[in-house]
N, CA, C and O atoms as a Tripos MOL2 file, in Angstrom:
@<TRIPOS>MOLECULE
protein
  208   207    52     0     0
PROTEIN
NO_CHARGES

@<TRIPOS>ATOM
      1 N         -61.6260    4.7670   57.0620 N.3       1 MET1
      2 CA        -61.8120    5.7350   56.8510 C.3       1 MET1
      3 C         -62.1980    6.3250   55.2520 C.2       1 MET1
      4 O         -62.8750    7.3010   54.9280 O.2       1 MET1
      5 N         -61.4340    5.2550   54.3700 N.am      2 ILE2
      6 CA        -61.7150    5.2680   53.2860 C.3       2 ILE2
      7 C         -63.4510    5.0100   52.8200 C.2       2 ILE2
      8 O         -64.1160    5.6340   51.9940 O.2       2 ILE2
      9 N         -63.7770    4.0510   53.5490 N.am      3 GLU3
     10 CA        -64.9370    3.7330   53.2630 C.3       3 GLU3
     11 C         -65.7520    4.8260   53.7250 C.2       3 GLU3
     12 O         -66.6000    5.2660   52.9490 O.2       3 GLU3
     13 N         -65.6440    5.2650   54.7180 N.am      4 ILE4
     14 CA        -66.6190    6.6480   54.9780 C.3       4 ILE4
     15 C         -66.4950    7.7400   54.0050 C.2       4 ILE4
     16 O         -67.5110    8.3690   53.7120 O.2       4 ILE4
     17 N         -65.2730    8.0630   53.4270 N.am      5 ALA5
     18 CA        -65.2730    9.1200   52.4840 C.3       5 ALA5
     19 C         -66.1080    8.6980   51.2150 C.2       5 ALA5
     20 O         -66.8660    9.5100   50.6840 O.2       5 ALA5
     21 N         -65.9170    7.0850   50.6150 N.am      6 HIS6
     22 CA        -66.4070    6.8600   49.4960 C.3       6 HIS6
     23 C         -67.9000    7.0820   49.5700 C.2       6 HIS6
     24 O         -68.5120    7.7340   48.7230 O.2       6 HIS6
     25 N         -68.4990    6.4660   50.7020 N.am      7 ALA7
     26 CA        -69.8410    6.5310   51.0720 C.3       7 ALA7
     27 C         -70.6890    7.8260   50.9520 C.2       7 ALA7
     28 O         -71.8820    7.9400   50.6710 O.2       7 ALA7
     29 N         -69.4350    9.1020   51.3390 N.am      8 ALA8
     30 CA        -70.0000   10.2460   51.0610 C.3       8 ALA8
     31 C         -69.7660   10.8660   49.6410 C.2       8 ALA8
     32 O         -70.0470   12.0140   49.3000 O.2       8 ALA8
     33 N         -69.2030    9.8940   48.8900 N.am      9 GLY9
     34 CA        -69.0790   10.5110   47.3180 C.3       9 GLY9
     35 C         -67.6730   11.2740   47.1750 C.2       9 GLY9
     36 O         -67.3600   11.9240   46.1770 O.2       9 GLY9
     37 N         -66.8410   11.0950   48.3580 N.am     10 VAL10
     38 CA        -65.4920   11.8300   48.3620 C.3      10 VAL10
     39 C         -64.5000   10.6870   48.0550 C.2      10 VAL10
     40 O         -64.4240    9.5880   48.6050 O.2      10 VAL10
     41 N         -63.6690   11.2630   46.9280 N.am     11 SER11
     42 CA        -62.3720   10.2530   46.7230 C.3      11 SER11
     43 C         -61.3830   10.5980   47.6760 C.2      11 SER11
     44 O         -61.4000   11.6650   48.2900 O.2      11 SER11
     45 N         -60.4130    9.6100   47.8320 N.am     12 VAL12
     46 CA        -59.2220    9.1220   48.7180 C.3      12 VAL12
     47 C         -57.9860    9.4340   47.9630 C.2      12 VAL12
     48 O         -57.9150    9.1160   46.7750 O.2      12 VAL12
     49 N         -57.0410   10.0100   48.5410 N.am     13 GLU13
     50 CA        -55.7960   10.1230   47.8600 C.3      13 GLU13
     51 C         -54.7490    9.6910   49.1060 C.2      13 GLU13
     52 O         -54.8820    9.9880   50.2940 O.2      13 GLU13
     53 N         -53.8920    9.0660   48.6180 N.am     14 ALA14
     54 CA        -52.5220    8.8340   49.3890 C.3      14 ALA14
     55 C         -51.3230    9.2520   48.9020 C.2      14 ALA14
     56 O         -51.1750    9.3300   47.6820 O.2      14 ALA14
     57 N         -50.3440    9.5660   49.7340 N.am     15 GLU15
     58 CA        -48.7220   10.1640   49.4320 C.3      15 GLU15
     59 C         -47.9430    9.5510   49.8620 C.2      15 GLU15
     60 O         -47.9730    9.5570   51.0930 O.2      15 GLU15
     61 N         -46.9130    8.7570   49.2770 N.am     16 LEU16
     62 CA        -45.6700    7.9500   49.4910 C.3      16 LEU16
     63 C         -44.4770    8.7660   49.0270 C.2      16 LEU16
     64 O         -44.2200    9.2030   47.9060 O.2      16 LEU16
     65 N         -43.8020    8.8620   50.1900 N.am     17 GLY17
     66 CA        -42.4190    9.5110   49.8660 C.3      17 GLY17
     67 C         -42.2170   10.9460   50.5100 C.2      17 GLY17
     68 O         -42.8670   11.2830   51.4990 O.2      17 GLY17
     69 N         -41.4970   11.5890   50.0410 N.am     18 THR18
     70 CA        -41.3300   13.1780   50.5440 C.3      18 THR18
     71 C         -42.6190   13.7700   50.0930 C.2      18 THR18
     72 O         -43.0870   13.6810   48.9580 O.2      18 THR18
     73 N         -43.1670   14.4210   51.1770 N.am     19 ILE19
     74 CA        -44.1340   15.7920   51.1750 C.3      19 ILE19
     75 C         -43.4670   17.0710   51.9860 C.2      19 ILE19
     76 O         -42.9290   17.1810   53.0880 O.2      19 ILE19
     77 N         -43.8020   18.0990   50.7660 N.am     20 GLY20
     78 CA        -43.2970   19.5060   51.4500 C.3      20 GLY20
     79 C         -41.6460   19.5300   51.7270 C.2      20 GLY20
     80 O         -40.8010   18.8450   51.1510 O.2      20 GLY20
     81 N         -41.4620   20.4120   52.6610 N.am     21 SER21
     82 CA        -40.1630   20.6870   52.9440 C.3      21 SER21
     83 C         -40.2470   21.1710   54.2540 C.2      21 SER21
     84 O         -41.2700   21.7320   54.6480 O.2      21 SER21
     85 N         -38.7960   20.9270   55.3080 N.am     22 THR22
     86 CA        -38.6740   21.6210   56.7020 C.3      22 THR22
     87 C         -38.3020   22.4940   56.6740 C.2      22 THR22
     88 O         -37.8570   22.9110   57.7430 O.2      22 THR22
     89 N         -38.2100   23.4010   55.4540 N.am     23 ASP23
     90 CA        -37.6820   24.8280   55.8460 C.3      23 ASP23
     91 C         -38.9180   25.5180   56.5240 C.2      23 ASP23
     92 O         -40.0110   25.6460   55.9720 O.2      23 ASP23
     93 N         -38.5810   25.9870   57.9090 N.am     24 PRO24
     94 CA        -39.4620   26.9500   58.3740 C.3      24 PRO24
     95 C         -40.1770   28.0980   57.5580 C.2      24 PRO24
     96 O         -41.3270   28.4830   57.7640 O.2      24 PRO24
     97 N         -39.3690   28.5480   56.6650 N.am     25 ALA25
     98 CA        -39.8820   29.8400   56.0490 C.3      25 ALA25
     99 C         -40.6470   29.2330   54.7510 C.2      25 ALA25
    100 O         -41.0720   30.0390   53.9240 O.2      25 ALA25
    101 N         -40.8520   27.7450   54.5280 N.am     26 ASP26
    102 CA        -41.7490   27.6080   53.4950 C.3      26 ASP26
    103 C         -43.2840   27.3410   54.2880 C.2      26 ASP26
    104 O         -43.6280   26.8030   55.3410 O.2      26 ASP26
    105 N         -43.9810   28.0370   53.1540 N.am     27 PHE27
    106 CA        -45.3340   27.7410   54.0430 C.3      27 PHE27
    107 C         -46.1610   26.2680   54.0450 C.2      27 PHE27
    108 O         -47.1860   26.0100   54.6750 O.2      27 PHE27
    109 N         -45.4230   25.4120   53.1730 N.am     28 GLU28
    110 CA        -46.2220   24.3840   53.1110 C.3      28 GLU28
    111 C         -46.0080   23.1860   53.9090 C.2      28 GLU28
    112 O         -46.8470   22.2890   53.9910 O.2      28 GLU28
    113 N         -44.6290   23.1740   54.6250 N.am     29 GLY29
    114 CA        -44.1010   22.4950   55.7090 C.3      29 GLY29
    115 C         -43.8040   20.9140   55.2650 C.2      29 GLY29
    116 O         -43.6930   20.7230   54.0540 O.2      29 GLY29
    117 N         -43.7170   20.1970   55.8230 N.am     30 GLY30
    118 CA        -42.9840   18.8700   55.4180 C.3      30 GLY30
    119 C         -41.5420   18.7390   55.5940 C.2      30 GLY30
    120 O         -40.9540   19.2420   56.5510 O.2      30 GLY30
    121 N         -40.9360   18.0240   54.6190 N.am     31 THR31
    122 CA        -39.2780   17.8750   54.8050 C.3      31 THR31
    123 C         -38.7930   18.2610   53.4750 C.2      31 THR31
    124 O         -39.3000   18.1480   52.3590 O.2      31 THR31
    125 N         -37.6480   18.7600   53.8960 N.am     32 ALA32
    126 CA        -36.6690   19.3760   52.7860 C.3      32 ALA32
    127 C         -35.7250   18.0380   52.1050 C.2      32 ALA32
    128 O         -35.4580   17.9410   50.9070 O.2      32 ALA32
    129 N         -35.2950   17.0350   53.2010 N.am     33 GLN33
    130 CA        -35.0570   15.6690   52.4270 C.3      33 GLN33
    131 C         -35.9830   14.8700   51.8140 C.2      33 GLN33
    132 O         -37.1150   14.5410   52.1690 O.2      33 GLN33
    133 N         -35.1450   14.5250   50.5510 N.am     34 ILE34
    134 CA        -36.1130   13.7310   49.8570 C.3      34 ILE34
    135 C         -35.8470   12.1960   50.4620 C.2      34 ILE34
    136 O         -34.7720   11.6790   50.7660 O.2      34 ILE34
    137 N         -37.2410   11.6280   50.5320 N.am     35 ILE35
    138 CA        -37.3530   10.4370   51.0450 C.3      35 ILE35
    139 C         -38.0850    9.7460   50.3400 C.2      35 ILE35
    140 O         -39.2590   10.0770   50.1810 O.2      35 ILE35
    141 N         -37.6060    8.7110   49.7980 N.am     36 TYR36
    142 CA        -38.0570    7.6020   48.8720 C.3      36 TYR36
    143 C         -38.8950    6.2890   49.7610 C.2      36 TYR36
    144 O         -38.5220    5.6310   50.7320 O.2      36 TYR36
    145 N         -40.1440    6.2500   48.9720 N.am     37 THR37
    146 CA        -40.9550    5.2280   49.5650 C.3      37 THR37
    147 C         -40.0380    3.6660   49.4330 C.2      37 THR37
    148 O         -39.3130    3.4810   48.4550 O.2      37 THR37
    149 N         -40.1570    2.7830   50.3520 N.am     38 ASP38
    150 CA        -39.4900    1.6740   49.9570 C.3      38 ASP38
    151 C         -40.4310    0.7690   49.2830 C.2      38 ASP38
    152 O         -41.4840    0.6330   49.9070 O.2      38 ASP38
    153 N         -40.3500    0.1320   48.2140 N.am     39 PRO39
    154 CA        -41.0480   -0.5170   47.2740 C.3      39 PRO39
    155 C         -41.8810   -1.8330   48.3180 C.2      39 PRO39
    156 O         -43.0880   -1.9910   48.1350 O.2      39 PRO39
    157 N         -41.3700   -2.4520   49.0610 N.am     40 LYS40
    158 CA        -42.0680   -3.1890   49.8350 C.3      40 LYS40
    159 C         -43.1860   -2.5240   50.8830 C.2      40 LYS40
    160 O         -44.2320   -3.0790   51.2210 O.2      40 LYS40
    161 N         -42.7750   -1.3470   51.2730 N.am     41 ASP41
    162 CA        -43.7900   -0.5430   52.1360 C.3      41 ASP41
    163 C         -44.8810   -0.3020   51.1960 C.2      41 ASP41
    164 O         -46.0140   -0.6720   51.5050 O.2      41 ASP41
    165 N         -44.6550    0.2940   50.0540 N.am     42 GLY42
    166 CA        -46.0990    0.5050   49.0440 C.3      42 GLY42
    167 C         -46.7750   -0.5440   48.6680 C.2      42 GLY42
    168 O         -48.0020   -0.5020   48.5780 O.2      42 GLY42
    169 N         -46.1490   -1.5070   48.4260 N.am     43 GLY43
    170 CA        -46.9340   -2.8300   48.2430 C.3      43 GLY43
    171 C         -47.6740   -3.4250   49.6780 C.2      43 GLY43
    172 O         -48.6570   -4.1610   49.7600 O.2      43 GLY43
    173 N         -47.1520   -3.0560   50.3660 N.am     44 ASN44
    174 CA        -48.0460   -3.1910   51.6810 C.3      44 ASN44
    175 C         -48.9330   -2.5170   51.8050 C.2      44 ASN44
    176 O         -49.9790   -3.1270   52.0250 O.2      44 ASN44
    177 N         -49.0270   -1.1000   51.7480 N.am     45 ILE45
    178 CA        -49.9780   -0.1620   51.9990 C.3      45 ILE45
    179 C         -50.9810   -0.5220   50.7660 C.2      45 ILE45
    180 O         -52.1250   -0.1660   51.0500 O.2      45 ILE45
    181 N         -50.9020   -1.0060   49.7320 N.am     46 CYS46
    182 CA        -51.4630   -1.3500   48.4820 C.3      46 CYS46
    183 C         -52.5830   -2.7580   48.9460 C.2      46 CYS46
    184 O         -53.8100   -2.8430   48.9830 O.2      46 CYS46
    185 N         -51.7000   -3.5350   49.1920 N.am     47 ALA47
    186 CA        -52.6650   -4.7320   49.8400 C.3      47 ALA47
    187 C         -53.4140   -4.3790   50.9650 C.2      47 ALA47
    188 O         -54.5510   -4.8350   51.0890 O.2      47 ALA47
    189 N         -52.8930   -3.5640   51.8760 N.am     48 ASP48
    190 CA        -53.7220   -3.1960   52.9720 C.3      48 ASP48
    191 C         -55.0290   -2.2480   52.6300 C.2      48 ASP48
    192 O         -55.9620   -2.0870   53.4160 O.2      48 ASP48
    193 N         -54.9520   -1.7480   51.5390 N.am     49 ASN49
    194 CA        -56.0730   -0.9690   51.1330 C.3      49 ASN49
    195 C         -56.9500   -1.7770   50.0540 C.2      49 ASN49
    196 O         -57.7860   -1.1090   49.4460 O.2      49 ASN49
    197 N         -56.8740   -2.7730   49.8360 N.am     50 ARG50
    198 CA        -57.7200   -3.3150   48.6690 C.3      50 ARG50
    199 C         -59.1080   -3.4890   48.8700 C.2      50 ARG50
    200 O         -59.7220   -3.9290   49.8420 O.2      50 ARG50
    201 N         -59.4540   -3.1070   47.8820 N.am     51 GLY51
    202 CA        -61.2040   -3.2180   48.2700 C.3      51 GLY51
    203 C         -61.7900   -1.9640   48.2790 C.2      51 GLY51
    204 O         -63.0200   -1.9160   48.2800 O.2      51 GLY51
    205 N         -61.0750   -0.8290   48.2870 N.am     52 GLY52
    206 CA        -61.8120    0.3860   48.3860 C.3      52 GLY52
    207 C         -61.4990    1.3540   47.3380 C.2      52 GLY52
    208 O         -62.0710    2.4440   47.3130 O.2      52 GLY52
@<TRIPOS>BOND
     1     1     2 1
     2     2     3 1
     3     3     4 2
     4     3     5 am
     5     5     6 1
     6     6     7 1
     7     7     8 2
     8     7     9 am
     9     9    10 1
    10    10    11 1
    11    11    12 2
    12    11    13 am
    13    13    14 1
    14    14    15 1
    15    15    16 2
    16    15    17 am
    17    17    18 1
    18    18    19 1
    19    19    20 2
    20    19    21 am
    21    21    22 1
    22    22    23 1
    23    23    24 2
    24    23    25 am
    25    25    26 1
    26    26    27 1
    27    27    28 2
    28    27    29 am
    29    29    30 1
    30    30    31 1
    31    31    32 2
    32    31    33 am
    33    33    34 1
    34    34    35 1
    35    35    36 2
    36    35    37 am
    37    37    38 1
    38    38    39 1
    39    39    40 2
    40    39    41 am
    41    41    42 1
    42    42    43 1
    43    43    44 2
    44    43    45 am
    45    45    46 1
    46    46    47 1
    47    47    48 2
    48    47    49 am
    49    49    50 1
    50    50    51 1
    51    51    52 2
    52    51    53 am
    53    53    54 1
    54    54    55 1
    55    55    56 2
    56    55    57 am
    57    57    58 1
    58    58    59 1
    59    59    60 2
    60    59    61 am
    61    61    62 1
    62    62    63 1
    63    63    64 2
    64    63    65 am
    65    65    66 1
    66    66    67 1
    67    67    68 2
    68    67    69 am
    69    69    70 1
    70    70    71 1
    71    71    72 2
    72    71    73 am
    73    73    74 1
    74    74    75 1
    75    75    76 2
    76    75    77 am
    77    77    78 1
    78    78    79 1
    79    79    80 2
    80    79    81 am
    81    81    82 1
    82    82    83 1
    83    83    84 2
    84    83    85 am
    85    85    86 1
    86    86    87 1
    87    87    88 2
    88    87    89 am
    89    89    90 1
    90    90    91 1
    91    91    92 2
    92    91    93 am
    93    93    94 1
    94    94    95 1
    95    95    96 2
    96    95    97 am
    97    97    98 1
    98    98    99 1
    99    99   100 2
   100    99   101 am
   101   101   102 1
   102   102   103 1
   103   103   104 2
   104   103   105 am
   105   105   106 1
   106   106   107 1
   107   107   108 2
   108   107   109 am
   109   109   110 1
   110   110   111 1
   111   111   112 2
   112   111   113 am
   113   113   114 1
   114   114   115 1
   115   115   116 2
   116   115   117 am
   117   117   118 1
   118   118   119 1
   119   119   120 2
   120   119   121 am
   121   121   122 1
   122   122   123 1
   123   123   124 2
   124   123   125 am
   125   125   126 1
   126   126   127 1
   127   127   128 2
   128   127   129 am
   129   129   130 1
   130   130   131 1
   131   131   132 2
   132   131   133 am
   133   133   134 1
   134   134   135 1
   135   135   136 2
   136   135   137 am
   137   137   138 1
   138   138   139 1
   139   139   140 2
   140   139   141 am
   141   141   142 1
   142   142   143 1
   143   143   144 2
   144   143   145 am
   145   145   146 1
   146   146   147 1
   147   147   148 2
   148   147   149 am
   149   149   150 1
   150   150   151 1
   151   151   152 2
   152   151   153 am
   153   153   154 1
   154   154   155 1
   155   155   156 2
   156   155   157 am
   157   157   158 1
   158   158   159 1
   159   159   160 2
   160   159   161 am
   161   161   162 1
   162   162   163 1
   163   163   164 2
   164   163   165 am
   165   165   166 1
   166   166   167 1
   167   167   168 2
   168   167   169 am
   169   169   170 1
   170   170   171 1
   171   171   172 2
   172   171   173 am
   173   173   174 1
   174   174   175 1
   175   175   176 2
   176   175   177 am
   177   177   178 1
   178   178   179 1
   179   179   180 2
   180   179   181 am
   181   181   182 1
   182   182   183 1
   183   183   184 2
   184   183   185 am
   185   185   186 1
   186   186   187 1
   187   187   188 2
   188   187   189 am
   189   189   190 1
   190   190   191 1
   191   191   192 2
   192   191   193 am
   193   193   194 1
   194   194   195 1
   195   195   196 2
   196   195   197 am
   197   197   198 1
   198   198   199 1
   199   199   200 2
   200   199   201 am
   201   201   202 1
   202   202   203 1
   203   203   204 2
   204   203   205 am
   205   205   206 1
   206   206   207 1
   207   207   208 2
@<TRIPOS>SUBSTRUCTURE
     1 MET1         2 RESIDUE 1 A MET
     2 ILE2         6 RESIDUE 1 A ILE
     3 GLU3        10 RESIDUE 1 A GLU
     4 ILE4        14 RESIDUE 1 A ILE
     5 ALA5        18 RESIDUE 1 A ALA
     6 HIS6        22 RESIDUE 1 A HIS
     7 ALA7        26 RESIDUE 1 A ALA
     8 ALA8        30 RESIDUE 1 A ALA
     9 GLY9        34 RESIDUE 1 A GLY
    10 VAL10       38 RESIDUE 1 A VAL
    11 SER11       42 RESIDUE 1 A SER
    12 VAL12       46 RESIDUE 1 A VAL
    13 GLU13       50 RESIDUE 1 A GLU
    14 ALA14       54 RESIDUE 1 A ALA
    15 GLU15       58 RESIDUE 1 A GLU
    16 LEU16       62 RESIDUE 1 A LEU
    17 GLY17       66 RESIDUE 1 A GLY
    18 THR18       70 RESIDUE 1 A THR
    19 ILE19       74 RESIDUE 1 A ILE
    20 GLY20       78 RESIDUE 1 A GLY
    21 SER21       82 RESIDUE 1 A SER
    22 THR22       86 RESIDUE 1 A THR
    23 ASP23       90 RESIDUE 1 A ASP
    24 PRO24       94 RESIDUE 1 A PRO
    25 ALA25       98 RESIDUE 1 A ALA
    26 ASP26      102 RESIDUE 1 A ASP
    27 PHE27      106 RESIDUE 1 A PHE
    28 GLU28      110 RESIDUE 1 A GLU
    29 GLY29      114 RESIDUE 1 A GLY
    30 GLY30      118 RESIDUE 1 A GLY
    31 THR31      122 RESIDUE 1 A THR
    32 ALA32      126 RESIDUE 1 A ALA
    33 GLN33      130 RESIDUE 1 A GLN
    34 ILE34      134 RESIDUE 1 A ILE
    35 ILE35      138 RESIDUE 1 A ILE
    36 TYR36      142 RESIDUE 1 A TYR
    37 THR37      146 RESIDUE 1 A THR
    38 ASP38      150 RESIDUE 1 A ASP
    39 PRO39      154 RESIDUE 1 A PRO
    40 LYS40      158 RESIDUE 1 A LYS
    41 ASP41      162 RESIDUE 1 A ASP
    42 GLY42      166 RESIDUE 1 A GLY
    43 GLY43      170 RESIDUE 1 A GLY
    44 ASN44      174 RESIDUE 1 A ASN
    45 ILE45      178 RESIDUE 1 A ILE
    46 CYS46      182 RESIDUE 1 A CYS
    47 ALA47      186 RESIDUE 1 A ALA
    48 ASP48      190 RESIDUE 1 A ASP
    49 ASN49      194 RESIDUE 1 A ASN
    50 ARG50      198 RESIDUE 1 A ARG
    51 GLY51      202 RESIDUE 1 A GLY
    52 GLY52      206 RESIDUE 1 A GLY
């Protein structure tokens, strides 16, 4: 996906951890609980996406 986006001149962004809210009244959606990314997972994501 990243290669396709970059070929089209589009930047790519990733989000780790908490995104949004689980409150149904919240327009954004996501989770109300704060979820922190395990540093090992973050490192794996970076390693898996090098070169992009």
